[in-house]
C-alpha positions in Angstrom: -25.0 1.1 -9.4 -24.4 3.3 -6.4 -25.4 1.0 -3.5 -23.0 -1.8 -2.4 -24.0 -5.0 -4.2 -24.1 -7.7 -1.5 -25.7 -10.8 -3.0 -22.9 -13.3 -3.8 -24.4 -14.2 -7.2 -24.4 -10.5 -8.2 -20.9 -9.9 -7.1 -19.7 -13.2 -8.6 -21.2 -12.3 -12.0 -19.5 -8.9 -12.0 -16.1 -10.3 -11.0 -16.5 -13.0 -13.6 -16.9 -10.3 -16.2 -13.3 -9.3 -15.7 -11.5 -12.3 -17.3 -14.4 -12.9 -19.7 -14.3 -9.3 -20.7 -10.5 -9.5 -21.4 -11.2 -12.5 -23.6 -14.0 -10.8 -25.4 -12.0 -7.7 -26.1 -9.1 -9.8 -27.4 -11.6 -11.3 -30.0 -12.8 -7.8 -30.8 -9.1 -6.7 -31.3 -8.5 -9.7 -33.6 -11.4 -8.7 -35.7 -10.2 -5.1 -36.0 -6.8 -6.3 -37.2 -8.4 -8.5 -39.8 -10.1 -5.4 -41.3 -6.7 -3.7 -41.6 -6.2 -1.5 -38.5 -2.6 -1.5 -37.2 -1.7 -4.0 -34.3 -0.2 -1.1 -32.3 -3.3 1.0 -32.5 -5.6 -1.9 -31.7 -3.4 -2.9 -28.8 -3.5 0.5 -27.2 -7.2 0.7 -27.6 -7.6 -2.8 -26.2 -5.6 -2.0 -23.1 -7.5 1.2 -22.5 -10.8 -0.6 -22.7 -9.5 -3.2 -20.3 -8.4 -0.5 -17.8 -11.7 1.2 -18.0 -13.6 -2.0 -17.2 -11.2 -2.9 -14.4 -12.0 0.4 -12.7 -15.7 0.2 -13.4 -16.1 -3.3 -11.9 -13.7 -2.9 -8.9 -14.8 0.6 -8.1 -18.5 -0.3 -8.2 -18.1 -3.4 -6.0 -15.9 -1.6 -3.4 -15.3 -4.3 -0.8 -12.5 -6.7 -1.5 -12.5 -6.1 -5.2 -11.6 -2.4 -4.7 -9.1 -3.4 -2.0 -7.4 -5.7 -4.5 -7.3 -2.9 -7.0 -5.7 -0.5 -4.5 -3.1 -3.1 -3.7 -2.3 -3.5 -7.4 -2.2 0.2 -8.0 1.1 0.7 -6.0 2.8 -1.9 -8.2 2.1 -0.4 -11.6 5.6 1.2 -11.5 7.0 -2.4 -11.9 5.2 -2.9 -15.3 6.7 -2.3 -18.7 5.5 1.1 -19.9 3.5 -0.3 -22.8 1.5 -2.3 -20.2 1.5 0.2 -17.4 0.4 3.3 -19.4 -3.3 2.3 -20.1 -3.8 1.0 -16.5 -2.1 3.8 -14.6 -5.0 6.3 -14.8 -7.6 3.6 -14.0 -5.8 2.2 -11.0 -5.0 5.7 -9.7 -8.7 6.4 -9.6 -9.1 3.6 -7.2 -6.9 5.4 -4.7 -9.1 8.4 -4.3 -12.6 7.7 -5.6 -15.4 5.2 -5.9 -19.2 5.5 -6.5 -20.9 6.7 -3.3 -23.6 4.9 -1.3 -27.0 6.6 -1.2 -27.6 9.4 1.5 -30.4 7.4 3.0 -28.1 4.5 3.6 -25.5 6.8 5.3 -28.2 8.3 7.5 -29.5 4.8 8.4 -26.1 3.7 9.6 -25.5 6.9 11.6 -28.9 6.6 13.3 -28.3 2.9 14.1 -24.8 3.5 15.5 -25.0 7.0 17.0 -28.7 7.1 18.0 -31.7 8.9 16.7 -30.4 12.2 17.7 -27.1 11.8 15.7 -27.6 15.1 14.0 -27.2 16.9 17.4 -23.6 15.6 17.6 -22.7 17.8 14.6 -22.9 21.5 13.9 -22.6 20.6 10.2 -22.7 17.3 8.3 -22.1 17.1 4.5 -24.2 14.3 2.9 -22.0 14.2 -0.2 -19.0 12.1 0.6 -15.6 13.7 0.5 -13.8 10.4 -0.2 -14.6 6.7 -0.7 -12.6 3.6 0.2 -12.9 -0.2 0.0 -15.1 -0.7 3.1 -16.4 2.8 3.9 -16.7 6.4 2.8 -15.8 9.6 4.5 -18.0 12.6 5.1 -16.9 16.1 6.1 -18.5 17.6 9.2 -18.2 19.9 12.2 -18.3 18.2 15.6 -20.5 19.8 18.3 -17.3 21.3 19.9 -16.5 23.2 16.7 -13.7 20.9 15.4 -13.8 20.0 11.7 -14.1 16.2 11.4 -13.9 13.3 9.0 -16.8 10.9 9.5 -16.0 7.4 8.2 -19.1 5.3 7.6 -18.8 1.6 6.9 -20.8 0.2 4.0 -23.6 -2.1 5.2 -22.6 -5.7 4.3 -18.9 -4.7 3.9 -17.6 -7.8 5.7 -19.7 -10.2 3.6 -18.7 -8.3 0.4 -15.0 -8.4 1.3 -14.8 -12.1 1.8 -17.1 -12.8 -1.2 -14.9 -10.7 -3.5 -11.6 -12.0 -2.3 -12.7 -15.7 -2.5 -13.9 -15.1 -6.0 -10.8 -13.2 -7.0 -8.7 -16.1 -5.6 -10.5 -18.5 -7.9 -9.8 -16.2 -10.9 -6.2 -15.4 -9.8 -4.6 -17.3 -12.8 -6.9 -15.5 -15.2 -6.1 -12.1 -13.5 -2.4 -12.7 -13.9 -2.2 -10.6 -17.1 -3.3 -7.5 -15.2 0.1 -7.5 -13.5 2.6 -9.6 -15.4 5.2 -11.2 -13.3 3.3 -10.9 -10.0 1.9 -13.9 -8.2 -1.6 -12.7 -7.5 -2.8 -15.6 -5.2 -0.6 -14.8 -2.1 -1.6 -11.2 -2.3 -5.3 -12.0 -2.2 -4.7 -14.6 0.6 -2.9 -11.9 2.7 -5.7 -9.4 2.1 -8.2 -12.0 3.3 -6.3 -12.6 6.5 -6.7 -8.9 7.4 -10.5 -8.6 6.7 -11.7 -8.9 10.3 -9.2 -6.3 11.6 -10.1 -3.8 8.9 -13.8 -4.1 9.7 -13.2 -3.4 13.4 -13.3 0.4 13.7 -12.4 -0.1 17.4 -9.0 -1.5 16.5 -8.5 1.2 13.9 -9.3 3.9 16.4 -6.8 2.5 18.9 -4.1 2.3 16.2 -4.8 5.8 14.9 -4.8 7.3 18.4 -1.6 5.6 19.3 0.1 7.2 16.3 -1.7 10.6 16.9 -0.3 10.8 20.4 3.2 9.6 19.5 3.5 12.1 16.5 1.6 14.9 18.2 4.7 17.2 18.3 6.5 15.8 15.4 7.7 18.4 12.9 7.4 16.0 9.9 4.4 13.7 10.4 0.8 14.6 11.2 -1.8 12.0 12.3 -5.4 13.2 13.0 -6.7 12.6 16.5 -9.7 10.2 17.1 -12.8 12.2 18.1 -15.5 9.4 18.5 -15.8 5.7 17.6 -18.6 3.2 17.5 -19.4 0.1 15.4 -19.3 1.1 11.7 -18.6 4.8 12.4 -15.3 6.5 13.1 -15.0 10.2 13.7 -11.5 11.8 13.5 -10.1 15.3 13.1 -10.3 16.5 9.5 -7.0 16.9 7.6 -6.6 19.0 4.5 -3.5 18.8 2.3 -2.5 17.6 -1.2 -3.2 13.9 -1.8 -0.1 12.0 -2.7 -1.8 10.8 -5.9 -1.8 14.5 -7.1 1.9 14.8 -6.1 2.6 11.7 -8.3 0.7 13.2 -11.3 1.5 16.9 -11.0 3.9 17.6 -8.1 7.1 19.6 -8.3 10.4 17.7 -7.8 10.8 19.4 -4.5 7.4 18.0 -3.3 8.2 14.6 -4.7 11.5 14.4 -2.9 10.1 15.7 0.4 7.1 13.3 0.2 9.4 10.4 -0.6 11.8 11.2 2.3 9.0 11.5 4.8 7.2 8.3 3.5 10.5 6.4 4.1 10.9 8.0 7.5 7.3 7.1 8.5 7.7 3.5 7.3 10.8 2.8 9.5 10.1 5.2 12.4 6.5 4.2 13.0 7.2 0.6 14.3 10.1 1.9 16.4 8.0 4.6 18.0 4.5 3.0 18.3 5.1 -0.8 18.0 2.7 -0.7 15.0 3.3 -0.8 11.2 0.9 1.2 9.0 0.1 -1.6 6.5 -1.9 0.1 3.8 0.6 2.4 2.0 -1.2 3.4 -1.1 -1.2 7.1 -2.1 -4.8 7.8 -1.1 -3.8 7.4 2.5 -1.2 10.2 2.5 -1.2 14.0 2.2 1.4 16.7 1.9 0.7 19.6 4.3 2.4 23.0 4.5 4.3 24.1 7.6 7.2 21.8 7.9 10.4 22.4 10.0 11.5 25.2 7.6 8.2 27.1 7.7 5.1 27.4 5.6 7.1 26.7 2.4 8.2 23.4 3.8 6.1 20.2 3.8 4.8 17.7 6.3 3.4 14.2 5.7 -0.2 13.6 6.7 -1.2 9.9 7.4 -4.7 8.5 7.2 -6.4 5.1 7.5 -5.1 2.8 10.2 -7.5 0.0 9.5 -4.7 -2.4 8.6 -1.6 -2.5 10.9 1.0 -5.1 11.8 1.6 -5.3 15.6 5.3 -5.2 16.2 5.9 -4.6 20.0 9.7 -4.5 19.5 9.6 -2.6 16.3 10.7 -4.1 13.0 12.6 -7.4 13.5 16.4 -6.9 14.0 16.9 -9.7 11.6 16.0 -7.4 8.7 18.5 -4.7 9.7 21.2 -7.3 10.5 20.8 -9.2 7.2 20.7 -5.9 5.3 23.9 -4.6 6.9 25.8 -7.9 6.4 24.7 -8.0 2.7 26.0 -4.5 2.2 29.3 -5.7 3.8 29.5 -8.7 1.5 29.3 -11.3 4.3 27.7 -14.0 2.2 28.1 -16.9 4.7 26.7 -14.9 7.6 23.7 -13.6 5.6 22.9 -17.2 4.5 23.1 -18.5 8.0 20.7 -15.8 9.3 18.2 -16.4 6.5 18.3 -20.2 7.2 17.8 -19.6 10.9 14.8 -17.3 10.3 13.1 -19.7 7.8 13.8 -17.8 4.6 15.6 -20.9 3.4 13.8 -24.2 4.2 15.8 -27.0 5.8 15.3 -29.2 2.7 16.9 -26.5 0.5 20.6 -25.9 0.0 21.8 -22.7 -1.8 25.1 -21.1 -2.7 25.6 -18.2 -0.2 27.4 -16.1 -2.9 24.4 -16.7 -5.3 22.0 -15.5 -2.5 24.2 -12.4 -2.1 24.2 -11.7 -5.8 20.4 -12.0 -5.8 20.0 -9.5 -2.8 22.5 -6.8 -3.7 20.6 -5.2 -6.7 17.4 -5.1 -4.6 19.1 -3.2 -1.8 20.9 -0.7 -4.0 19.0 2.2 -2.5 20.7 1.5 0.9 24.2 1.4 -0.6 24.4 5.1 -1.4 23.9 8.3 0.5 20.9 9.3 -1.7 19.0 7.2 -4.2 16.6 8.3 -6.9 13.7 5.8 -7.1 12.3 5.5 -10.7 9.9 3.4 -12.5 12.7 2.2 -14.7 14.7 0.9 -11.7 11.5 -0.9 -10.4 10.9 -2.4 -13.8 14.5 -3.7 -14.0 14.1 -5.4 -10.6 10.8 -6.9 -11.5 12.1 -8.1 -14.9 15.2 -9.7 -13.3 13.1 -11.8 -10.8 10.3 -12.5 -13.3 12.4 -13.8 -16.2 12.5 -17.7 -16.1 15.9 -17.6 -17.8 17.4 -15.4 -15.1 19.4 -16.9 -12.2 17.5 -14.6 -9.9 14.2 -16.2 -11.0 15.5 -19.7 -10.3 16.9 -18.7 -6.8 13.7 -16.7 -5.9 11.6 -19.9 -6.4 13.7 -21.7 -3.8 13.4 -18.9 -1.1 10.6 -18.9 1.5 8.8 -16.0 3.1 7.9 -16.8 6.7 4.3 -15.8 7.7 5.6 -13.3 10.3 7.4 -11.4 7.6 4.6 -11.5 5.0 2.9 -8.2 5.8 6.3 -6.4 6.4 7.4 -7.6 3.0 4.2 -6.4 1.2 4.3 -3.0 3.0 8.0 -2.5 2.1 7.4 -3.4 -1.5 4.3 -1.2 -1.7 6.2 1.8 -0.2 9.0 1.3 -2.7 6.4 1.2 -5.4 5.0 4.6 -4.3 8.6 6.0 -4.1 9.1 5.0 -7.7 5.8 6.5 -8.7 7.0 9.7 -7.1 10.4 9.6 -8.8 11.8 10.8 -5.4 15.4 11.3 -4.4 15.6 9.8 -0.9 18.3 9.5 1.7 17.2 6.0 2.6 20.3 4.9 4.4 19.9 7.8 6.8 16.5 6.5 7.9 17.7 3.0 8.2 20.6 4.0 10.4 18.2 6.0 12.6 15.3 3.6 12.9 16.0 0.0 11.7 17.1 -2.3 14.5 20.3 -4.2 13.6 21.3 -2.0 10.7 24.0 -0.2 12.7 26.5 -2.7 14.2 26.6 -2.6 18.0 30.2 -3.8 17.9 32.5 -1.0 19.0 35.2 0.0 16.5 38.9 -0.5 17.5 39.3 3.1 18.6 36.3 2.9 20.9 37.5 -0.3 22.4 40.8 1.3 23.2 39.1 4.2 24.9 36.9 1.9 26.9 39.9 -0.2 28.1 41.8 3.0 29.1 
């Protein structure tokens, strides 16, 4: 089905097929084992079929279902390999592809939003989409001034579809839990719902993208396409070539992986400091590697796309993050605990052991403890297992911590970015980026020598 299904009953039926399909395939697998096939072989086949159905349903529905799939895709590195393997290919597909909407629908949207003479705005326009996303698809064209452009066209009924999907997925959240063991699905869906109206507003997206394009215009490391034209449901930006990050993850050289990881970390922490905005959709489909970095054509730059979801942080990332990170690294358990209490990470009714909190945090921030850290799926899995195991002290402590609403999106973006770094297997000098861009990470207190010089 290539058009966007909009009727709630149709979408509900398709989404209902996910948990029902899982149950049905489990019964099929049980039957196969009865007739003598090995449990391991049946299990692999069962997971593969589940992955295929996951992509088929989420990809066809686009909207909130595909958005949910994209959000899950960056966390696959946290899964045990026997679970992650069959899902990896299916989830990665969601980052770069989805069934297109018909050409007649695309033309109808362009005529409605750009006028009957919309063709005259373009020297060329390709009817076949170059890419598809959760609420729209992208067509390649040449603007009337000769610039190559990306034309983002929103699916008709995308808003209704987003809310319908996410409401339905929220009802199924407990049943969907097996898709990502150890992850609490419901808060993820709730946070995606909170961002629906912003993502549908191409005016807000154009403002966020143009702010980044102007700030990074002369940057040697990061490229953001300029906005060319914007109207309701249509956004025209400069076209950007390059290698999608999903291809670097699957086939890139180690040099490409390391460079992509370093620049991704740099963009995560420098973006809010430079623009007052946090790019809040860090899945691999939104990034490209482009030749022509600071060292020449053989060097790489990071291209950044899709500013439909951003967090507005006028003062940059909160200094509390940098301060608590620095004090944790310095072993200041009491000071860290006081700061977390003051910011609402520990509720007034809860009392925790500061040393236990420090023990909980230190493994998570291991990448900031060393000059260079190699992010791996194995490291991500070990962290996820530590927090997800009910027998673990980390699990018991995590249940008592609170995530204030103002930190929710920052937390998800940071976790998602770390997930992508682990998919890349990149060696990253994270501490270098934190010292440069994260408020509060470097102490403002002068060292003794500096005090002596100042007094003299």
